[in-house]
Every structure is written in C-alpha cells, then in structure tokens.
C-alpha positions in Angstrom: 0.0 -0.2 -0.3 1.4 3.3 -1.4 2.2 6.5 1.4 -1.2 7.9 -0.9 -3.5 5.2 -0.4 -2.7 5.7 3.3 -3.8 9.2 3.3 -7.3 8.9 0.9 -8.3 5.9 3.2 -7.6 8.0 6.3 -9.3 11.4 4.4 -12.3 9.0 4.6 -12.1 7.1 7.5 -15.0 7.7 10.0 -14.0 9.7 13.2 -14.4 6.2 14.9 -11.7 4.8 12.7 -9.1 7.4 13.1 -8.7 6.2 17.1 -8.6 2.7 16.4 -5.9 3.7 13.8 -3.9 6.2 16.2 -4.3 3.4 19.5 -3.0 0.9 17.3 -0.3 3.1 16.0 0.7 3.8 19.5 0.4 -0.1 20.5 3.5 -0.3 17.7 5.2 2.1 18.7 5.4 1.5 22.2 6.3 -2.3 21.4 9.3 -1.5 18.6 11.2 0.9 21.4 10.2 -2.1 23.9 12.0 -4.6 21.4 14.4 -2.3 20.4 15.3 -1.4 24.2 14.9 -5.4 25.2 18.2 -4.9 22.2 19.8 -3.0 24.5 19.1 -4.4 27.6 17.5 -1.2 28.5 13.6 -0.9 30.1 13.3 2.7 29.8 10.9 3.7 27.4 9.7 7.1 26.6 6.0 7.0 25.7 5.3 5.4 28.7 7.7 7.7 30.9 5.6 10.8 28.6 2.3 9.8 28.5 0.9 7.7 31.3 -0.8 9.2 33.5 1.1 8.6 37.3 -1.2 10.1 40.0 1.5 11.4 42.0 1.3 15.3 41.9 5.1 15.7 41.2 4.8 14.5 37.6 0.8 15.2 36.3 1.0 18.6 36.8 4.8 18.8 35.0 2.4 17.0 32.3 -1.5 18.0 32.5 -1.4 16.3 29.1 -0.8 12.6 30.2 -4.9 13.3 31.6 -5.5 12.9 27.3 -2.7 10.6 26.3 -3.1 8.2 28.8 -6.4 7.4 26.7 -4.6 6.2 23.3 -1.6 4.1 25.3 -1.9 0.3 25.3 0.8 -1.6 27.0 -1.2 -5.1 26.1 -2.4 -6.9 23.0 -5.8 -8.2 24.9 -5.9 -4.7 26.7 -5.8 -2.8 23.3 -7.9 -5.2 21.0 -10.7 -5.4 23.9 -10.2 -2.1 23.4 -11.0 -1.6 19.8 -13.3 -3.7 19.1 -15.9 -1.7 22.1 -15.4 1.5 20.3 -16.0 -0.1 17.4 -19.5 -1.1 18.3 -20.0 1.6 20.7 -18.5 4.2 18.8 -20.4 3.5 15.5 -23.3 3.3 17.1 -22.7 7.0 18.9 -22.2 8.3 15.6 -25.7 7.3 15.0 -27.4 9.6 17.7 -24.2 12.4 17.7 -22.0 14.0 15.2 -18.8 13.0 15.3 -17.9 16.3 17.6 -19.7 15.4 20.4 -17.4 11.5 19.8 -14.7 13.8 20.6 -16.2 15.3 23.5 -16.9 11.9 25.1 -13.7 10.0 24.1 -11.9 13.5 25.3 -13.6 14.2 28.6 -14.0 11.0 29.7 -9.7 10.4 29.2 -9.7 12.8 31.4 -12.3 12.8 34.4 -11.0 9.2 34.4 -7.6 10.4 35.0 -8.7 12.8 37.6 -11.1 10.0 39.2 -7.6 7.7 39.2 -6.2 10.3 41.1 -7.9 11.1 43.3 -8.0 7.7 44.5 -5.1 7.5 45.0 -4.2 10.5 46.9 -7.5 10.3 49.1 -7.7 6.2 50.2 -5.1 5.2 52.4 -4.9 1.5 50.7 -3.5 3.3 48.2 -0.3 5.6 50.3 3.0 4.7 48.4 2.1 3.1 45.6 3.0 3.1 42.8 1.1 3.3 40.1 0.6 4.5 36.8 -3.0 5.0 34.1 -3.4 3.6 30.3 -5.9 2.2 28.3 -9.2 3.8 25.8 -11.4 2.2 29.1 -13.2 5.3 30.5 -13.0 7.3 27.3 -15.5 4.4 26.2 -17.6 4.5 30.0 -18.3 8.1 28.6 -19.7 6.9 25.3 -20.9 3.6 27.0 -23.0 5.6 29.6 -23.6 9.0 28.2 -25.2 6.1 24.9 -27.0 4.3 28.1 -28.4 7.3 29.2 -29.8 8.4 25.9 -32.1 5.7 24.9 -31.8 3.1 27.7 -34.6 0.4 26.3 -31.9 0.1 23.1 -31.1 -3.4 22.6 -27.9 -5.1 21.0 -27.9 -8.6 19.5 -26.0 -10.8 22.0 -24.4 -14.2 20.4 -25.2 -16.7 22.7 -27.7 -14.6 24.9 -30.5 -12.2 22.3 -31.1 -8.7 23.1 -30.2 -7.2 25.9 -31.0 -4.0 26.8 -27.9 -0.8 27.1 -29.2 -0.3 30.3 -28.8 -3.1 31.7 -25.3 -4.2 29.8 -23.9 -0.5 30.9 -25.8 -1.2 34.9 -23.3 -4.7 34.9 -20.4 -2.6 34.4 -21.1 -0.4 36.3 -21.4 -2.7 39.5 -18.8 -4.9 37.8 -16.0 -1.1 38.0 -16.8 -0.8 42.0 -17.4 -4.1 43.4 -14.1 -5.0 41.4 -11.4 -2.6 43.3 -10.2 -4.6 45.3 -9.1 -7.0 42.9 -6.0 -5.5 41.3 -6.0 -3.0 39.2 -7.8 -0.3 41.2 -6.7 2.2 39.4 -8.3 1.4 35.9 -11.9 0.6 38.0 -11.8 4.4 39.1 -11.7 5.8 35.8 -13.7 3.9 34.6 -16.6 5.3 36.8 -15.1 8.6 36.4 -15.8 8.3 32.2 -19.1 6.6 33.2 -19.5 9.7 35.4 -19.0 12.3 32.5 -20.7 11.3 30.2 -23.2 10.6 32.0 -23.9 14.5 33.3 -22.7 15.0 29.0 -25.9 13.1 28.2 -28.2 14.6 30.6 -26.8 18.6 30.1 -27.3 18.0 25.9 -30.8 16.3 26.8 -32.0 19.1 28.7 -30.4 22.2 26.0 -32.3 20.2 23.5 -35.6 20.4 25.8 -35.2 24.3 26.5 -35.0 24.0 22.4 -38.2 21.9 21.9 -39.9 24.7 24.4 -38.9 27.3 22.8 -39.6 26.5 19.2 -43.7 25.6 20.4 -44.5 28.7 21.9 -42.9 30.7 18.6 -45.0 28.7 16.2 -48.2 29.9 17.4 -47.5 33.2 15.9 -48.2 34.3 12.5 -45.6 33.5 10.0 -43.8 37.0 7.8 -42.5 36.2 5.1 -38.9 37.7 4.1 -39.1 37.1 0.1 -40.5 35.3 -2.3 -38.6 32.5 -2.5 -41.2 32.1 0.8 -44.0 33.2 0.2 -45.2 29.8 -1.2 -43.5 27.6 0.6 -42.5 27.4 4.0 -39.6 28.7 6.3 -35.5 27.0 6.6 -36.6 27.7 10.4 -39.9 25.7 9.9 -38.3 22.7 8.2 -35.7 22.2 11.1 -39.0 22.0 13.2 -40.5 19.2 11.3 -36.9 17.2 10.5 -36.6 18.1 14.9 -40.3 16.3 15.4 -39.6 13.7 13.5 -36.4 13.0 14.9 -37.8 12.7 18.7 -40.8 10.3 16.8 -37.2 7.6 16.2 -35.8 8.0 19.2 -39.3 7.2 20.8 -39.1 4.2 18.7 -36.3 2.8 19.2 -36.5 4.1 23.2 -39.9 1.6 22.8 -39.0 -1.8 20.4 -34.7 -1.7 19.7 -32.4 0.1 16.7 -33.5 -3.2 14.7 -37.5 -1.8 14.4 -36.6 0.8 12.1 -37.1 1.0 8.5 -33.5 1.7 6.0 -34.4 5.0 5.4 -35.7 5.9 8.8 -32.0 4.8 9.4 -30.7 6.4 7.1 -33.2 9.6 8.4 -31.2 9.7 11.5 -27.5 9.5 10.2 -28.1 12.1 7.6 -29.6 14.1 10.3 -26.6 13.1 13.7 -24.0 14.4 10.4 -25.4 18.4 10.5 
C-alpha cells in the first residue's frame, strides 16, 4: 500500500476509525521501542514515561497533557483488542445519534475525568498510600461513550451472541457494578477511571438532553406566532425554520421508537434519515 493510498483511506475514514488507528499506531510504536530497548538491555520507554498518567502530583502537574494521552496508550495486546472492539461498536452506534464533534468530546472528557478519579482515589484512600501506579488505556473514554448512550436511549437493545437481545441500560449497569466491586481485586486505578468516564458520560448526555428540551419548548411556543415571509421564495412554501421544526419532530419520533422497540425496528429509510441528521 502506497503512502497516497494510506492518506486517501485516512481522509474517508470515520472519526471512530481514526481514533482506532491512533490507538493501534501508538501501541505499535510502544512495542517497537520495547524491542529496541531489549536489544540494548534497557528498560526505559519514553512513550510510557511521558504519556501514561501517574498518581503523583509531582508528575501529573508537570505533565498535565497525560490526562488525555494515557487514553490512547495500551501496553498489552489483549487490553488493546478488547478496548478497540468496544470502541468500534459503541463508537459507530454513537455516531448514529450524535455528531462526530460530540464523539471527540465524550472521548476526551471521558479520559480526563477517568484520570481525575484515578488521581483522587490514589491520593485520598489510605489503602493506596505509598503505592506507585500509572494509568493507561481507552477504557475510561469508552465508559463515557457507553454511559452516554445508555442515558440517551436506555431501552435500546443490543443483540449479544448466545444470549440474545439485552437492553443497553442493563449492560451499562452490569459494567458499572463490576467496575466498583472489582476495585479490591487489582487494577483499582483502572476501575476508578471507568467510574470517572461513566460519570462524565452521564453528565454530558443529561446536559445535552436538557438543552434540547428547552429548545423544543421555545420552538413550540414560537409556532403560535404568525409567520411573515421576508422574501418571495418563502411566500409559497415553508421557511427554513419550519423545516427544522418538522425535522426535529421526526427525529424525536424515531428516538421514541428506538427507545421502545430498539434500533432494529427502524426501516432503512428511517436509519438513513437519522444518520444524515446526526452529521449536520
């Protein structure tokens, strides 16, 4: 594959695919440095040293960017594989209902708040006193996306092989409970990071839903006023504003349908409409 072909694929790739590529690229770079270090009998890896998040204030205050960069770094193949599978499915589901800008927001803030919960836990709870820990992986960002989706459409059903259809809120509840009860069983920092990502995912979706409700109420009250055409092109048709109102009503109706019957209940035309609306 030529460099131009790679560039073309990156240009047409979705935001989810691009974030997956970044995670894979960082993982390959980390492994490559580890291999070179092993040949030179050295254990220092600058990617791990400079881009993982430490619980020590002397480090994260000096390197505040690590609250974001750790969310793109994995040290084990299985860890990377499971995270990217979850990111692929949840990320693409997310894009059916939210914009790519919101995907970036959930991912980045999920990493940041996951890091904050990690740092606070290791500096507050006595059990972690004198512990040395670093945080890495996309789990907190994925937690933010998962909980954000479950908050937005809790009754959406996911078909899990050998189990069947399970509502999204049930999957999310199991994930959060496991993250909490597994804290004493190793990787406590990672579990706290999951909870931090889940927290901001819930807050973001509640915030966006509240704003959407307020906007809808304003639009409904505005519909009671008489519309006055401002140009000839609008004299014999509906205005752009009215078109947006109609479109929003259709989106709300489809979201209600998904909440009650699941995404699979939509027709192909309804799915295409939601996909196109989420890109605007």
